[in-house]
C-alpha positions as CSV (number, residue, x, y, z in Angstrom):
1,M,-0.2,0.0,0.1
2,A,1.3,3.4,-0.8
3,K,2.3,5.6,1.7
4,L,-0.3,8.0,3.0
5,G,-0.1,11.6,2.7
6,V,-1.1,15.0,1.4
7,L,0.2,14.9,-2.5
8,R,-2.0,11.4,-2.6
9,Y,-5.3,13.7,-2.4
10,E,-4.2,16.1,-5.0
11,D,-6.9,16.9,-7.3
12,T,-5.6,15.0,-9.8
13,V,-4.2,11.8,-8.2
14,L,-7.1,11.1,-6.1
15,P,-9.9,11.0,-9.2
16,R,-6.9,9.1,-11.3
17,R,-6.7,6.3,-8.7
18,V,-10.6,6.2,-8.3
19,A,-11.1,6.0,-12.0
20,E,-8.3,3.4,-12.0
21,S,-10.4,1.0,-9.8
22,A,-13.4,2.0,-12.2
23,L,-11.6,0.4,-14.7
24,A,-10.8,-2.5,-13.1
25,G,-12.3,-5.7,-13.6
26,D,-11.8,-8.6,-11.0
27,G,-9.8,-7.7,-8.0
28,V,-8.6,-9.8,-4.7
29,H,-12.1,-11.8,-5.8
30,D,-13.0,-12.8,-9.2
31,S,-16.8,-12.6,-10.3
32,A,-17.5,-16.5,-9.4
33,E,-15.6,-16.1,-5.9
34,V,-18.3,-13.4,-5.4
35,A,-21.2,-14.8,-6.7
36,A,-20.3,-18.0,-4.2
37,W,-20.1,-15.6,-1.1
38,L,-23.2,-13.7,-2.3
39,A,-25.0,-17.3,-1.7
40,E,-22.9,-18.0,1.6
41,C,-24.9,-14.8,2.7
42,R,-28.1,-15.4,1.5
43,V,-28.1,-18.5,3.4
44,R,-26.3,-17.2,6.8
45,Q,-28.8,-14.1,6.8
46,R,-31.8,-15.3,5.9
47,Q,-34.6,-13.2,7.3
48,R,-38.6,-13.5,7.6
49,V,-40.6,-10.7,7.1
50,R,-44.1,-10.5,7.8
51,R,-46.8,-8.0,7.6
52,I,-48.8,-7.5,11.1
53,P,-51.7,-5.2,12.7
54,F,-50.2,-2.0,14.3
55,A,-51.6,-3.3,17.5
56,E,-48.8,-6.1,17.2
57,L,-45.7,-3.4,17.4
58,R,-43.6,-4.1,20.1
59,G,-42.0,-0.9,21.3
60,W,-44.3,1.4,18.7
61,G,-47.1,3.0,19.3
62,F,-49.7,5.8,18.2
63,A,-48.9,8.7,20.7
64,A,-52.0,10.0,22.9
65,G,-53.2,13.7,21.3
66,T,-51.2,13.3,18.0
67,G,-51.6,10.0,16.8
68,D,-47.8,10.1,15.5
69,L,-46.3,6.9,15.2
70,V,-43.5,6.6,17.4
71,H,-40.9,4.9,19.5
72,E,-40.8,4.3,23.1
73,S,-37.6,5.6,23.6
74,G,-38.3,8.4,21.6
75,R,-35.5,8.0,19.2
76,F,-35.1,6.3,15.8
77,F,-37.6,7.5,13.8
78,S,-41.6,8.7,13.7
79,V,-43.9,8.9,11.2
80,A,-45.6,12.3,11.6
81,G,-48.4,14.3,9.4
82,L,-47.2,17.2,7.2
83,R,-48.8,19.8,5.3
84,V,-47.6,20.9,2.2
85,R,-48.1,24.5,0.2
86,T,-46.6,24.8,-2.8
87,D,-46.5,26.5,-6.4
88,Y,-44.6,23.5,-8.0
89,G,-46.5,20.7,-9.8
90,P,-50.3,20.2,-10.5
91,V,-51.4,20.2,-6.8
92,A,-51.0,23.3,-4.8
93,E,-51.7,21.8,-1.6
94,W,-51.8,18.4,0.5
95,T,-51.2,16.8,3.6
96,Q,-49.7,13.3,4.3
97,P,-47.6,11.0,6.2
98,I,-44.3,11.6,6.4
99,I,-41.1,10.0,7.9
100,N,-39.3,12.6,10.9
101,Q,-35.9,11.1,11.6
102,P,-33.7,14.2,12.6
103,E,-31.2,12.1,13.5
104,V,-27.8,12.0,10.9
105,G,-26.7,8.3,9.8
106,I,-23.5,7.2,8.7
107,L,-23.1,5.8,5.2
108,G,-19.8,4.8,4.9
109,I,-17.4,2.8,3.1
110,A,-13.6,1.9,3.8
111,V,-11.2,1.6,1.1
112,R,-7.8,0.1,0.5
113,E,-5.2,-0.6,-2.4
114,F,-4.6,-4.1,-3.5
115,G,-2.2,-4.9,-6.2
116,G,-1.9,-0.7,-6.6
117,V,-5.8,-0.7,-7.2
118,L,-8.2,1.0,-4.8
119,H,-10.6,-1.5,-3.4
120,C,-14.2,-1.0,-1.6
121,L,-14.9,-3.0,1.8
122,V,-18.8,-3.6,0.7
123,Q,-21.4,-5.5,2.9
124,A,-23.8,-8.0,2.1
125,K,-26.8,-7.0,4.3
126,T,-30.7,-7.9,4.8
127,E,-33.1,-5.2,5.2
128,P,-36.8,-5.8,6.1
129,G,-37.9,-4.2,3.1
130,N,-35.8,-5.5,0.7
131,V,-37.0,-7.3,-2.3
132,N,-34.7,-10.0,-2.2
133,G,-33.1,-10.3,1.1
134,V,-29.4,-9.7,0.8
135,Q,-28.0,-6.8,-1.2
136,L,-24.4,-4.7,-1.2
137,A,-24.5,-2.3,1.4
138,P,-21.7,0.3,2.4
139,T,-19.2,-1.1,5.0
140,V,-21.1,1.0,7.9
141,Q,-24.8,1.9,7.3
142,A,-26.0,2.9,10.5
143,T,-28.3,5.3,12.3
144,R,-27.2,7.2,15.2
145,S,-29.9,5.4,17.5
146,N,-28.1,2.3,16.0
147,Y,-24.7,2.9,16.5
148,T,-25.5,4.5,20.0
149,G,-27.0,1.0,21.4
150,V,-30.5,2.3,21.7
151,H,-32.0,-1.2,20.1
152,R,-29.3,-2.9,22.9
153,G,-28.1,-5.1,20.3
154,R,-24.2,-5.7,18.9
155,A,-21.6,-3.1,18.0
156,V,-21.7,-1.8,14.2
157,P,-18.6,-2.8,13.1
158,Y,-15.9,-0.7,11.6
159,L,-17.7,2.3,12.8
160,D,-14.7,4.1,14.5
161,C,-13.3,4.5,10.5
162,F,-15.8,6.9,9.9
163,R,-16.7,8.6,13.1
164,Q,-13.8,10.7,13.6
165,P,-11.4,9.6,10.9
166,D,-7.9,11.3,10.0
167,P,-8.3,14.0,7.8
168,R,-5.2,12.6,5.6
169,R,-7.3,9.3,4.8
170,V,-10.9,11.1,3.7
171,V,-11.3,10.4,0.0
172,A,-15.2,12.2,0.1
173,D,-17.2,13.2,3.2
174,V,-20.5,15.4,2.5
175,L,-23.9,15.2,4.1
176,Q,-26.6,14.1,1.5
177,S,-30.3,14.0,1.7
178,E,-32.7,11.4,1.2
179,Q,-35.9,10.9,-0.3
180,G,-37.8,14.2,-0.5
181,A,-41.3,12.9,-0.8
182,W,-40.8,10.5,2.3
183,F,-38.4,11.7,4.5
184,Y,-38.3,15.0,6.5
185,R,-34.8,17.0,6.3
186,K,-33.3,13.6,6.6
187,R,-29.8,13.8,6.1
188,N,-26.7,11.1,6.1
189,R,-23.2,11.7,6.4
190,N,-21.7,9.8,3.1
191,I,-18.0,9.4,3.6
192,V,-15.4,7.0,2.1
193,V,-12.0,6.9,3.9
194,E,-8.7,4.9,3.0
195,V,-7.4,2.3,5.3
196,G,-4.8,0.1,6.1
197,P,-4.3,-4.0,6.7
198,E,-5.6,-3.1,10.1
199,V,-9.2,-3.3,8.8
200,V,-10.1,-7.0,8.7
201,P,-13.3,-8.0,6.5
202,G,-15.7,-10.0,8.3
203,P,-17.8,-13.1,6.5
204,D,-20.3,-10.8,5.2
205,F,-17.5,-8.4,4.3
206,H,-15.7,-8.5,0.4
207,W,-13.3,-6.1,-1.2
208,L,-14.8,-5.1,-4.6
209,T,-13.1,-2.8,-6.9
210,L,-15.0,0.0,-8.4
211,G,-15.1,-1.6,-11.2
212,Q,-16.9,-4.9,-10.1
213,L,-19.4,-2.6,-8.6
214,H,-20.1,-1.0,-11.8
215,Q,-20.3,-4.6,-13.4
216,L,-23.2,-5.4,-10.7
217,L,-25.0,-2.3,-10.8
218,P,-27.3,-3.5,-13.6
219,V,-28.3,-6.7,-11.8
220,P,-31.7,-5.8,-10.4
221,N,-31.9,-5.4,-6.5
222,L,-28.4,-6.4,-5.9
223,V,-26.2,-2.7,-5.5
224,G,-28.4,-0.9,-2.7
225,M,-29.1,2.6,-2.7
226,D,-27.0,3.9,0.3
227,T,-24.0,2.0,-1.4
228,R,-24.9,4.0,-4.7
229,T,-25.2,7.6,-3.1
230,V,-21.7,7.1,-1.4
231,L,-20.3,6.0,-5.0
232,S,-21.6,8.9,-6.2
233,C,-19.6,11.5,-4.1
234,L,-16.3,10.1,-5.1
235,P,-14.1,12.5,-6.9
236,W,-13.9,12.0,-10.6
237,P,-11.2,13.0,-13.1
238,A,-12.4,16.3,-14.5
239,G,-12.2,15.7,-18.3
240,D,-12.5,18.4,-20.7
241,G,-14.4,21.8,-20.9
242,G,-17.0,22.4,-23.3
243,S,-20.1,23.1,-21.2
244,L,-22.9,24.3,-22.3
245,H,-23.8,26.7,-18.8
246,S,-20.4,27.9,-16.8
247,T,-20.7,26.4,-13.7
248,A,-22.0,29.8,-12.4
249,E,-24.7,30.2,-14.5
250,I,-25.8,26.8,-13.2
251,L,-25.4,27.9,-9.7
252,S,-27.3,31.2,-10.3
253,W,-30.0,29.4,-12.3
254,L,-30.6,26.8,-9.1
255,T,-30.4,29.5,-6.9
256,T,-33.0,31.3,-8.7
257,R,-35.1,28.5,-8.6
258,Q,-34.7,27.9,-4.7
259,T,-35.7,31.6,-4.1
260,E,-38.5,31.8,-6.8
261,H,-40.5,28.8,-5.9
262,E,-42.9,28.6,-3.4
263,L,-43.0,26.0,-0.5
264,R,-44.3,25.9,2.8
265,T,-43.8,22.9,5.1
266,D,-45.4,22.6,8.7
267,L,-45.4,19.1,10.6
268,L,-48.6,18.5,12.0
269,P,-50.3,15.7,14.2
270,L,-50.8,12.6,12.1
271,Q,-54.5,12.2,13.1
272,D,-55.2,15.7,11.6
273,I,-54.1,15.0,7.7
274,Q,-56.4,14.8,5.4
275,G,-57.3,12.6,2.4
276,W,-55.5,9.6,4.5
277,R,-57.2,7.0,6.5
278,R,-56.3,4.5,9.2
279,T,-57.0,0.7,9.2
280,P,-55.8,-2.1,11.5
281,V,-53.0,-2.8,9.6
282,A,-52.3,0.1,7.3
283,I,-52.5,4.2,7.0
284,E,-53.1,4.7,3.2
285,H,-54.8,7.3,0.5
286,E,-58.3,7.2,0.0
287,H,-57.6,6.6,-3.5
288,G,-54.9,4.1,-3.3
289,R,-52.4,6.5,-4.3
290,F,-48.7,7.3,-3.4
291,F,-47.8,4.7,-0.5
292,S,-49.1,3.4,2.5
293,V,-47.6,3.2,6.3
294,V,-47.7,-0.3,7.1
295,A,-46.3,-2.3,10.2
296,V,-43.9,-6.0,10.1
297,D,-42.3,-8.0,12.2
298,V,-38.9,-9.2,11.4
299,R,-36.8,-12.4,12.2
300,A,-33.5,-12.0,11.1
301,R,-30.0,-13.7,11.5
302,G,-26.9,-11.6,11.1
303,R,-28.4,-8.2,12.8
304,E,-27.3,-6.2,15.6
305,V,-30.6,-7.6,16.9
306,G,-32.3,-11.1,16.2
307,G,-35.7,-9.9,15.9
308,W,-38.1,-6.6,15.8
309,T,-40.9,-5.1,14.8
310,Q,-41.5,-1.6,13.3
311,P,-43.5,0.6,10.9
312,L,-42.3,0.5,6.8
313,I,-43.6,2.8,3.6
314,R,-44.8,0.7,1.3
315,P,-44.8,2.6,-2.1
316,H,-47.4,2.0,-4.5
317,G,-46.2,1.2,-7.9
318,V,-42.5,1.1,-9.3
319,G,-40.8,4.7,-9.7
320,V,-39.4,5.7,-13.4
321,H,-36.2,7.7,-12.8
322,A,-34.8,8.8,-16.2
323,L,-31.6,10.6,-17.5
324,L,-31.4,11.9,-20.7
325,V,-28.0,12.3,-22.2
326,A,-26.6,14.0,-25.1
327,R,-23.5,15.7,-26.8
328,F,-23.2,19.2,-27.7
329,G,-19.8,19.8,-29.2
330,G,-18.4,16.2,-28.6
331,V,-19.1,16.7,-25.1
332,P,-21.5,14.5,-22.9
333,H,-23.9,16.6,-21.1
334,A,-26.8,15.1,-18.7
335,L,-30.5,16.8,-18.5
336,V,-31.6,17.5,-14.7
337,N,-34.5,19.0,-13.2
338,A,-34.7,21.4,-10.4
339,R,-37.3,19.3,-8.5
340,V,-39.0,20.6,-5.2
341,E,-40.0,18.0,-2.6
342,P,-41.6,18.7,0.9
343,G,-38.7,17.2,2.7
344,Y,-36.1,19.0,1.1
345,L,-33.9,21.2,3.4
346,G,-33.5,23.4,1.1
347,V,-36.7,23.8,-1.3
348,V,-35.1,22.4,-4.6
349,E,-32.5,19.7,-5.6
350,L,-31.4,18.8,-9.0
351,A,-33.5,15.6,-9.8
352,P,-33.1,13.3,-12.9
353,T,-34.7,14.4,-15.8
354,V,-37.9,12.5,-15.0
355,Q,-38.7,11.2,-11.4
356,C,-42.3,9.7,-11.2
357,T,-44.2,6.7,-10.2
358,P,-46.4,6.9,-13.5
359,E,-49.7,5.7,-11.8
360,N,-49.8,8.7,-8.9
361,Y,-50.7,10.9,-12.4
362,A,-52.8,8.6,-14.5
363,H,-55.9,10.5,-13.4
364,L,-54.5,13.7,-14.4
365,P,-54.7,15.9,-17.8
366,P,-51.9,15.6,-20.4
367,Q,-50.6,18.8,-19.2
368,D,-50.2,18.1,-16.1
369,Q,-48.1,14.8,-16.7
370,P,-44.2,15.2,-16.0
371,P,-41.9,17.0,-18.6
372,F,-40.4,14.2,-21.0
373,L,-42.4,11.1,-19.7
374,D,-43.7,10.5,-23.4
375,L,-40.3,10.7,-24.3
376,V,-38.8,8.0,-21.9
377,T,-41.9,5.8,-22.5
378,R,-41.4,6.2,-26.4
379,R,-37.8,5.5,-25.9
380,R,-36.2,3.0,-28.8
381,P,-34.2,-0.1,-27.8
382,E,-31.0,1.6,-29.3
383,Q,-31.1,4.7,-27.1
384,V,-31.1,3.3,-23.7
385,L,-27.5,3.3,-22.5
386,F,-28.9,2.1,-19.1
387,D,-31.9,0.1,-17.5
388,A,-32.3,-1.4,-14.1
389,V,-34.9,-2.1,-11.6
390,L,-32.8,-1.0,-8.4
391,S,-34.3,-0.7,-4.4
392,E,-34.5,2.2,-2.8
393,E,-33.5,1.9,1.1
394,G,-35.1,-1.1,2.7
395,G,-35.0,-0.4,6.5
396,R,-37.8,2.7,5.9
397,F,-39.6,1.1,2.9
398,Q,-40.7,-2.1,2.0
399,H,-40.0,-3.2,-1.4
400,A,-39.6,0.4,-2.7
401,Q,-37.9,0.1,-6.3
402,G,-37.2,2.1,-9.0
403,R,-36.5,1.4,-12.6
404,Y,-33.3,3.6,-13.3
405,L,-33.1,4.7,-17.2
406,I,-30.1,6.1,-19.1
407,I,-31.0,7.3,-22.4
408,D,-29.4,9.1,-25.4
409,A,-31.5,11.9,-26.2
410,T,-29.0,13.1,-29.4
411,G,-31.6,15.7,-31.1
412,L,-33.5,17.1,-28.5
413,P,-33.7,21.1,-28.2
414,V,-30.8,22.8,-26.1
415,H,-33.4,24.9,-24.0
416,N,-36.2,22.9,-22.4
417,G,-38.0,25.5,-20.1
418,P,-36.8,27.2,-16.7
419,G,-36.8,23.7,-14.7
420,F,-34.1,22.0,-16.7
421,R,-30.9,22.8,-17.5
422,W,-27.7,20.7,-19.2
423,M,-24.7,19.7,-17.0
424,T,-21.8,17.8,-18.0
425,M,-20.3,15.3,-15.5
426,P,-17.5,17.4,-14.4
427,Q,-20.0,19.7,-13.2
428,L,-22.3,17.2,-11.5
429,T,-19.3,15.7,-9.6
430,G,-18.2,18.9,-8.6
431,L,-21.8,19.9,-6.6
432,L,-21.5,16.3,-5.6
433,Q,-18.7,17.6,-2.9
434,H,-21.2,20.0,-1.3
435,S,-24.6,19.0,0.6
436,H,-28.0,19.1,-0.7
437,Y,-27.4,19.9,-4.5
438,L,-28.1,16.5,-6.2
439,N,-31.2,14.4,-4.8
440,V,-30.9,10.5,-4.0
441,Q,-32.2,9.6,-7.4
442,A,-30.1,11.8,-9.5
443,R,-27.0,10.5,-7.3
444,T,-27.9,6.9,-8.1
445,L,-28.1,7.7,-11.9
446,V,-24.5,9.3,-11.6
447,T,-23.2,6.3,-10.5
448,C,-24.5,4.1,-13.2
449,L,-23.5,7.2,-15.9
450,R,-20.3,6.3,-14.4
451,S,-20.4,2.7,-15.0
452,L,-20.6,3.2,-18.8
453,R,-17.6,2.5,-20.7
C-alpha cells in the first residue's frame, strides 16, 4: 500500500486512482468468488418478514394527542403528518404522512489499495424492506440510534473508521439528503475513508474494485441505494471543458429556482391529515395512490438484533427515474431538473430528467403529466444506455423499487424550459462535493452513468 500523505490527495491524483479502480475488472476476488460469497451470505442471513396489524407492534404506538407513530424510546424515527403548500407541480396543497428522523446517519465505505488498485469494502446486508434479502451495502450503514446502542444489540463493525477519521485519509465526506417525498429533512453523512491492513473483513464483508461494483449495477436489486449514493460522492477526473453553461450560470439558475419557488411545510399531528385513512393494518391514501404506512415483524440472522417490529413506508408502483443524455460539441451532457419536494432542507434539489411513479399521474390531464415522460415511455431500444430496477433503502421502505434509465436523447432541443439544464459530468461531480445539490435518485444515476464505458 502506498504511503499516506497530502500529495496522495491532490486534485489530480485521487480522481485518477478512483478512475483506475473503475476500469479494473476482478480484484482480490474474481466474479465467481463474489457470486459464491453472496450465495453464502443469503443462507447465513435468512430473514422472515411478515405484515402485522399496528396493535402487534412492540415498542411502537400511536401517541396520545397527536396520533403520531412513535417508538417508546423517543429515538429511531416517527411517522408524523405534514401540510404542504407549493407552486410546484399540478397540486398546490395537500397533507400526508412523512418520516421524521432528525438524526444524521453514517453511510461509510472503507477503501484500500491491493496491487495498486483501490478496493471498496462492501457489506452483504439484509433489510426488512428489501425485495430479495441480501443487497450490497456500504461498510457502515447505521443511524445514530443504532450505533449508540438504543436497540441494545451488537456494536456496529468498523464504525470507528468513520466517526472521527484522520483527515489525511478522507476521500469524500459530505451530508446528503434522502427521498424528499417520504422523509422530512433527512440527511446522512456520505463518507469514504482510506484504511490499511488494520481493517480485516468479516464474513459478511468483501473487498471489490469500483469496476466490479459497476458491473453489478445492472443486476436487479443488488447494489443497494446507500452504496450507490456514497459512490456518487467519489472524486472523478475533470475531463475537458465544453459545457453549455458555466458552473456559475448553473449555480445562479439553481439559486433562482430555490428563491422563486414557494414551498411551505408544517409538521402536524398524524391524526389531522386529510385524504388518508387509518385501518388496523395500514395508513393509506383514500384513492389508493402514493404509498401506505404498514407494520412488519422481522426475524433476522446476522443483524445487531435478532428480532423486532417496526413501521415501513410501502410505495404503490415502481418509480421511473430517467436521465436524458446527449453530446454537445462532442461533450457528454445530462439533462437535470430543479425539483421541489416537501422534505428537502433547501426547497429545490437537482433530480433526474424524469422522476415519478406513473400510476400517481394517471388521473391527471396531459398538460399535468411530468415533462419528457412521453419521450421516456416511447424510447427505442438503441437509445437505452442503462436500464435496471434497483431498490430504495430497505430499512424504512418496503419493496420500494425504481426503474433507473439512461437514455441517449441526441437531437433534443437545448432549451427545455426554466426547470431544466444540461450539465456535464465534471459539473455534477463538482456539486456532489457539497450538500443538497443532487437528490438521491440523481446520485444513483451519476453512479450508473460513470459505470458506462
